[in-house]
N, C-alpha and C positions, 0 to 999 in steps of 0.2 A: 313629902308625904311618904309614909311607911307602908310597905306591902308585904305580905307574907306569901311565899311561893315555894312549893315543894318542887326542887329540880333534882332529878335523877335520884328520887327517894331521900333526898336531904332537905330540911326546912331551911329557908333562908328568909331573913327578916332584913329587907332592903329599903334603903331611902332612895328615893327617885323624885325627878321632876315630873310635874303633871303631864307633860307632852312626851315624856320618855317612852320610847318603844320596848317591847320585850326584847328584840333583838339588841338594842343598845345596853340593856340591863345585863343579858346574857354574855355579851362580849366583856362588858366591864367586870364580870365574875370570872372571866377567864375561860369561858367556853368557847373554844376557836373553831369548832365544827360548824358553828352557826355562821354563815358567810353573809357579809354585807355586799349587796350587789345592786339590784334595781331599785330598792327602796319604795317599791309601789305594789308588792305582793304578786308580781307577774312571772318571776324566773324559778322560784322554789329554792334558791340557794340558801335561804335562812328558815327553810321549814323544820318545825319541831313538832311533836305531838303534844297538844294542849287538852288535857283531861281526855286523852286517848285518841285525838283527831288531829290530823295533819293540818297545820296552819302556817301562813307566811308570818313568821314573828316580826318582820319589818313594818307591818300595819296593825299590829295589836299593841295597843297601850299597855304598859306594864301595870298600871293601876287597875286594868279591867282584868288582870290576870290573878289579882289578890284572892288567895284562897285556893288556887288552882294547883294542879299537877302538870310538870312540863317534863318531857323526855327529850334529852339530846343524844347524839351518837356517842357522847363520853359515857352516857348511862347504860349501854348496851352489853357491853363486855361483862361477863361475870368470871370471877376467879381467875382473871388474866386470859380468858378465853373469848374469841370473837363470838358474836351473835350469829347465829345460822345464816341470817341474810348477808351479813358481811362475809362469812365464808363462801358462800355460793357466789357472791360478787367476785370474789378474788379468783375462785375456780374458773369462772367463765371469762375472766379478763375484762370485766365491765368497767371498772374505773381506768379512765384514761388520765385526764390532767387532774382529777379529783375534785374540781370545784364543785360540781353538782352532786357528787356522790353522797354526802350527808343527807341532803334532802330526798335523794332517791331511796337510800336505805331506810329512813324512817317512813317514807310513803309505802315502801314494800312490807315493812313490819306491820303498818296499820292494815294494808290490804290481806295480808296473810292471817292476821288475827280475825278477819272475818269468817275464816274457816268454811269458805264455800267453794264450789267448782268454778274456776274461772278459765277462760280461753285467752289466747295470746291478744285478741283485740281488747278485751275489757282490761287487761294488764297495761297495754299500751295506753288505753284511755286514762287509767288511774294515775300513771306517772306522767301524763302530758302536761301537767302543771310544773314539771321539773325540766327547765330547758338544759339540754346538753348540746354543746357544739362539737363534740369530738366523736362520739360513738354511733350515731344513727339508732341508738336505744336497743339495737337487736340484742346485744349482749346482756343488758340489764332484763329484757324480757325473757330471754332464755334462762337466766338465773332465777328468776321469780317463778317461771314455769316449773322448773326443777323442784322447787320447794312445794308448790301447789300439788304436784304429784306425789311428793313425799307425805304431805298432810293427808292426801286422799287415801294413801295405803297405810297411814298409821305411823310412818317412819319419822 
């Protein structure tokens, strides 16, 4: 079957099998930031923004994404410059092994697009669907909190 999906602002017309997941299609197309891990939607390693919302791409059928917009980490950088979330994660030393980082980044992008005052507890709850075995989440929360404060002050 053929599906049309806008991925990182580029339209793709893709042949896929009826049971093929969005994760499998994205990996086949070369988007390596989308990690294949649990395949049950529990770890967050395959998180993408689907029509602006974070979803585990391993449990979304590609056919159900027909006509949708998908954002992966590869679509964040502009003009060779990292996204503000990526820069903040680097500044705070949040990425460790890097396996969970793409899902964390995209979840943080979504969270910050809500443009509301957040506290550390709310940030921790929002990223809780992204399992990290290296960091204990503190540096991720610190980086996101920095950006929440920037948005609050208009920076």
